[in-house]
C-alpha positions as CSV (number, residue, x, y, z in Angstrom):
1,M,111.8,139.1,107.1
2,I,111.6,139.5,110.9
3,S,114.1,141.7,112.7
4,G,116.4,141.6,109.8
5,L,116.5,137.8,109.6
6,A,115.4,135.9,106.5
7,F,113.0,133.1,107.1
8,H,114.0,129.7,105.7
9,P,111.4,126.9,105.8
10,H,114.0,124.4,106.9
11,D,114.7,126.4,110.1
12,H,111.6,124.9,111.5
13,P,111.3,121.1,111.8
14,M,108.6,119.2,109.9
15,K,105.7,118.3,112.2
16,A,103.3,115.4,112.1
17,D,100.5,117.7,110.8
18,D,102.7,118.7,107.8
19,L,103.4,115.1,106.9
20,E,99.7,114.1,107.2
21,A,98.7,117.0,105.0
22,E,101.3,116.0,102.5
23,F,99.8,112.5,102.3
24,A,96.1,113.5,102.5
25,G,95.7,113.4,98.8
26,R,96.8,109.7,98.8
27,A,94.3,108.6,101.4
28,V,91.5,106.2,100.7
29,P,88.2,108.1,101.3
30,D,86.8,107.0,104.7
31,S,83.4,107.9,106.2
32,G,85.0,107.8,109.6
33,G,87.4,110.6,108.8
34,L,90.6,108.5,109.2
35,L,93.7,109.0,107.1
36,L,93.8,105.5,105.7
37,L,96.6,104.6,103.3
38,R,97.4,101.7,101.1
39,A,100.5,99.8,102.1
40,T,102.8,101.6,99.5
41,D,101.6,105.0,100.6
42,A,101.8,104.1,104.3
43,L,105.4,102.9,103.7
44,A,106.2,106.2,101.9
45,L,104.7,108.2,104.9
46,V,106.9,106.2,107.3
47,S,109.9,106.9,105.1
48,R,109.2,110.6,105.0
49,A,108.7,110.6,108.8
50,S,112.1,109.0,109.1
51,D,113.7,111.5,106.9
52,E,112.2,114.3,109.0
53,G,112.9,112.7,112.4
54,V,109.2,112.5,113.2
55,P,108.5,109.4,115.3
56,V,105.9,106.8,114.6
57,L,103.7,106.3,117.7
58,G,101.7,103.5,116.1
59,V,100.2,101.8,113.1
60,D,96.6,100.5,112.9
61,G,95.8,98.0,110.1
62,Y,92.2,97.8,108.8
63,A,90.8,95.0,106.8
64,K,87.6,97.1,106.1
65,Q,86.9,100.7,106.3
66,G,83.9,102.8,107.5
67,A,82.7,104.8,110.4
68,D,82.3,101.7,112.5
69,A,85.5,99.9,111.4
70,L,87.9,98.8,114.2
71,P,91.5,98.1,113.5
72,D,92.3,94.4,112.9
73,D,96.0,94.8,113.9
74,I,97.5,97.4,116.1
75,A,101.2,98.3,116.7
76,D,101.8,100.7,119.6
77,Y,105.3,102.2,119.8
78,A,104.5,105.0,122.3
79,A,106.7,103.6,125.0
80,S,109.7,103.3,122.6
81,V,109.1,106.8,121.3
82,A,109.1,108.1,124.9
83,Q,112.6,106.6,125.2
84,G,113.7,108.6,122.1
85,H,113.3,106.0,119.4
86,G,111.6,106.8,116.0
87,C,110.3,103.3,115.5
88,W,110.4,103.7,111.7
89,Q,111.9,100.2,111.0
90,Q,109.3,98.6,113.3
91,A,106.4,100.4,111.5
92,E,107.8,99.5,108.1
93,A,108.0,95.8,109.1
94,F,104.5,95.9,110.5
95,I,103.1,97.4,107.2
96,R,105.1,95.1,104.9
97,E,104.0,92.0,106.8
98,R,100.3,92.9,106.4
99,G,100.4,94.8,103.1
100,R,99.9,91.7,101.1
101,R,96.5,91.2,102.7
102,D,95.2,94.4,101.1
103,M,94.8,96.1,104.5
104,L,94.6,99.8,104.8
105,F,96.8,101.6,107.4
106,E,96.5,104.6,109.7
107,V,100.0,105.8,110.8
108,T,100.0,107.8,114.0
109,L,102.9,110.2,114.1
110,G,104.4,111.9,117.2
111,D,104.2,115.7,117.6
112,D,107.9,116.5,117.9
113,P,110.9,115.3,115.9
114,V,113.2,113.0,117.9
115,Q,117.0,112.8,118.1
116,I,118.0,109.5,116.5
117,V,119.3,107.1,119.2
């Protein structure tokens, strides 16, 4: 209790770091240190981000993993996020479209929750 006020966890919005920590246990081990997720887990992360209002800045799709792996497909939503969009539907469509190819995904989340527009 601070200054007579009780602290409630929901008083502070969920941040990208919190969501990434929540999904770290689902990540595919990667020697390059990336948080690579299978399609189902990447979709779950996007869904949680949507629930919390945390925007998706981008999604990288990897056909292979490792320290030298480069993404095979990249979706960059930074410009849309800067305009106040969360880009959750776009990210979900990107992952669904490529998930059948056994790709792994790195979802990049924005720092601050957005107001839905």
